[in-house]
Backbone bond lengths (Angstrom), bond angles and torsions (degrees), N, CA, C in turn:
res aa  C-N    CA-C-N  psi(-1)  N-CA   C-N-CA  omega(-1)  CA-C   N-CA-C  phi
1 M - - - 1.449 - - 1.522 110.09 -
2 K 1.306 115.33 136.12 1.450 120.33 178.44 1.522 111.57 -84.13
3 H 1.323 116.19 -31.60 1.459 121.29 -173.82 1.525 110.72 -116.82
4 E 1.301 114.39 156.22 1.460 120.90 179.00 1.532 110.20 -76.74
5 E 1.328 117.14 142.56 1.454 120.64 172.14 1.529 107.50 -79.24
6 I 1.321 116.85 142.84 1.463 121.58 -177.20 1.525 108.80 -107.35
7 Y 1.320 116.35 121.65 1.452 121.31 179.42 1.530 109.45 -72.59
8 L 1.331 117.32 127.84 1.458 122.31 -174.28 1.522 114.60 -97.92
9 D 1.317 118.76 -20.75 1.463 123.36 -179.50 1.529 112.49 53.97
10 P 1.344 117.91 58.04 1.463 120.27 -179.15 1.524 112.49 -69.52
11 D 1.331 115.11 151.19 1.465 122.56 179.29 1.527 108.06 -104.24
12 F 1.322 116.92 94.95 1.459 121.02 -175.99 1.524 112.50 -90.15
13 R 1.340 118.46 12.12 1.462 120.33 -179.54 1.521 112.21 -73.61
14 K 1.322 117.24 -25.06 1.451 121.40 -178.62 1.517 109.88 -89.69
15 S 1.327 116.48 158.22 1.468 122.31 176.79 1.523 108.97 -121.40
16 P 1.326 117.12 81.30 1.468 119.63 -176.03 1.528 112.05 -72.16
17 K 1.314 114.07 153.99 1.463 120.88 174.86 1.522 107.35 -113.07
18 G 1.298 116.38 134.82 1.455 120.17 -179.89 1.514 112.46 83.11
19 P 1.341 116.39 -172.80 1.470 120.61 -179.75 1.527 110.96 -61.85
20 H 1.321 115.73 132.87 1.459 120.31 -177.02 1.520 110.70 -148.45
21 C 1.331 114.50 162.33 1.463 121.41 176.81 1.517 108.80 -72.98
22 H 1.313 116.99 132.94 1.461 122.17 -179.18 1.525 112.07 -65.86
23 I 1.326 117.98 -27.57 1.453 120.73 -176.12 1.527 112.05 -86.56
24 C 1.329 118.00 -56.23 1.469 120.49 -174.03 1.526 113.09 -97.11
25 Q 1.327 117.71 -10.44 1.468 123.92 178.52 1.523 113.34 70.75
26 R 1.339 119.23 11.62 1.464 121.07 176.69 1.521 109.82 -76.25
27 A 1.336 115.76 151.17 1.467 120.93 177.57 1.525 109.52 -63.80
28 L 1.328 115.51 143.12 1.459 120.40 178.24 1.521 108.90 -92.54
29 K 1.318 115.82 123.33 1.459 120.81 -179.06 1.515 112.07 -110.47
30 G 1.308 116.86 -20.24 1.463 120.15 -176.48 1.512 110.68 -135.26
31 N 1.301 114.34 -135.41 1.462 120.76 -177.91 1.527 111.02 -68.99
32 S 1.303 114.85 147.00 1.454 121.48 173.09 1.515 107.27 -144.87
33 V 1.320 115.99 165.88 1.460 120.76 174.24 1.520 107.58 -114.86
34 R 1.316 115.22 160.58 1.462 120.43 178.92 1.510 108.19 -117.56
35 V 1.332 116.14 137.96 1.458 121.45 178.26 1.521 109.16 -137.25
36 Y 1.329 115.26 158.22 1.460 121.05 172.57 1.521 107.73 -84.76
37 V 1.325 117.02 138.12 1.463 120.83 173.64 1.520 108.99 -126.66
38 S 1.323 115.15 150.12 1.461 121.87 -177.62 1.524 110.59 -83.65
39 Q 1.325 116.62 125.70 1.457 120.53 174.42 1.515 110.42 -75.27
40 E 1.322 117.04 -23.09 1.460 120.85 -179.75 1.526 111.51 -68.02
41 S 1.327 117.23 -22.98 1.467 120.22 177.66 1.531 109.84 -110.20
42 N 1.320 116.17 33.51 1.469 122.52 177.78 1.524 113.02 58.32
43 W 1.310 117.66 40.53 1.464 123.76 176.23 1.522 112.87 60.21
44 S 1.316 117.83 31.81 1.455 119.32 -177.18 1.523 114.28 -111.88
45 N 1.319 118.84 -4.06 1.464 120.85 -179.47 1.522 110.97 -118.99
46 A 1.344 115.89 127.55 1.463 120.78 174.06 1.521 108.50 -78.03
47 I 1.313 116.21 139.74 1.460 122.61 -177.56 1.521 108.83 -116.15
48 H 1.319 116.73 137.48 1.463 121.03 177.72 1.531 108.98 -68.01
49 P 1.341 118.36 137.95 1.468 120.65 -178.62 1.526 114.69 -55.22
50 E 1.331 118.26 -30.83 1.463 120.52 179.84 1.526 112.39 -70.60
51 D 1.330 117.72 -16.72 1.464 121.57 -177.70 1.526 113.33 -96.93
52 I 1.300 118.52 3.25 1.463 121.24 -175.53 1.526 112.18 -60.39
53 G 1.307 118.44 -36.56 1.461 120.81 179.33 1.520 113.43 -64.26
54 E 1.330 117.45 -23.32 1.463 122.22 -177.87 1.522 112.66 -95.36
55 V 1.327 117.45 -7.25 1.461 122.28 -176.29 1.518 109.12 -99.54
56 G 1.334 117.06 145.18 1.457 120.82 178.32 1.519 111.80 -69.57
57 D 1.307 117.03 -99.50 1.455 121.84 -178.27 1.523 110.50 -95.40
58 Y 1.311 115.87 139.38 1.454 120.95 178.37 1.522 108.91 -146.21
59 D 1.303 116.02 166.98 1.450 122.63 177.24 1.521 107.25 -138.07
60 I 1.326 117.08 161.48 1.455 121.74 176.61 1.522 106.75 -106.98
61 V 1.331 116.93 128.43 1.461 121.49 -178.29 1.523 110.25 -128.06
62 N 1.319 115.48 159.74 1.463 122.73 175.41 1.520 109.54 -93.99
63 I 1.313 115.59 140.29 1.464 122.54 176.14 1.526 107.14 -123.50
64 G 1.316 117.15 129.12 1.463 121.68 -179.62 1.516 112.45 -67.14
65 P 1.347 116.21 165.68 1.466 120.01 -175.94 1.526 114.27 -61.98
66 E 1.317 118.85 -36.64 1.469 121.07 179.18 1.524 110.49 -68.87
67 C 1.310 116.76 -48.87 1.471 120.82 -177.30 1.522 112.61 -70.25
68 S 1.329 117.42 -25.09 1.468 119.41 -178.13 1.521 112.50 -67.71
69 K 1.331 117.66 -11.63 1.466 120.81 -179.92 1.525 112.30 -67.13
70 I 1.333 118.17 -18.64 1.464 120.65 -179.74 1.534 112.20 -87.97
71 I 1.338 116.75 -4.12 1.460 121.31 -176.55 1.527 109.12 -114.22
72 P 1.329 118.87 125.92 1.468 120.26 177.53 1.533 110.86 -60.51
73 A 1.312 116.21 145.87 1.465 121.89 -177.54 1.529 112.32 -58.89
74 S 1.317 118.54 -25.98 1.467 120.07 -179.36 1.539 112.25 -67.30
75 Y 1.328 117.56 -14.43 1.454 121.58 178.71 1.529 112.19 -88.52
76 Y 1.324 118.14 -11.01 1.457 121.51 -179.44 1.517 110.33 -69.55
77 I 1.310 116.22 146.70 1.461 121.38 172.83 1.517 106.46 -89.45
78 M 1.299 115.57 118.67 1.465 119.04 -178.64 1.516 109.93 -77.43
79 K 1.331 115.36 135.93 1.455 120.98 179.81 1.528 108.31 -76.55
80 T 1.316 116.00 136.55 1.462 120.37 177.56 1.516 108.66 -96.16
81 K 1.300 115.69 145.75 1.481 119.78 -178.11 1.509 110.95 -95.20
């Protein structure tokens, strides 16, 4: 891996309905970012997009605007038009 995985510390105690932030589990009402997370670490580590080829299983999750402040912008998945 070229980049460090970022620990997200998700709160899985809540059971949200609908689109929600992967970290705090709050409903998403506005903008969010998308990041890759490692399934091997129970969906708790953000993975840099350039490292996806070196990682086993991963998933794409939404992160709310408040929680996204802990993740560098280079880890965001850019939306294609």
